[in-house]
N, C-alpha and C positions, 0 to 999 in steps of 0.2 A: 346620172347627170344631175339629178336634183341635189344629191349630197355634195357634189362638187360645187355647184352654184351656191348652196346654202353655207358652205364652209368658206367661201371667198370673203375676203375682208372688204366688203362694199356696203354702201348705204342702202338699207332696205326701202328707203323712200326716194331713191333716184327716179327722176321723172323723164319721160320722153318729150318730144316736141309738142305734144298735145296735153302735157301735164299729167299723164297717166303713170301710175306707180306699179311695181310688180304685184302688189296686193290687188290692184284693179284687174290686172290680167288674170291672176289666179281666180278671182271672182267670176270673170267673164267666162272662163272655161270650166267653172265648177270644180276647181282643184282645191277642195277643202283642206286636205292635209298640208299643201303648200301654204295656204292661207294661214293655217294655225302656226306653221313654222315661222312665217314672216311676222305674225303677231308676237311670237315668243322672242323674236330678234328685235322687237321694238318698233315695228312698222306702224305708221300712223293710219289707223283704220277709219279716222274721221276726215282724211284728206279728200279734196275734191279736184277734179280735173278742170280743164278750161271750159268745158260745157256744163259744169256743175254736177257731174256724176260723182257719186261716192262709192266706196266699196260695197256698202249695203244695197244701194240702188242698182248697181250693176249685178250683184248676186241675185236680187229679186228678178230683174229683167231676164237674166240668162236662165233662170228657173221657169220662165214662162209667165211670170206675174206681170203682165203688161196692161 
């Protein structure tokens, strides 16, 4: 499934209604391999969502650094 999605011709920074990107979801679920794939496809790792969360802050939160 991952290979199919990563091969799709879509914007790696596509946002949902809350302004979250695929990289933010990868960070939330600690999917570091997907996060690296998104980074290599040009995903904006500095993007923030509507609540001000970034990929890095979500990654830290999901790792238990609260």
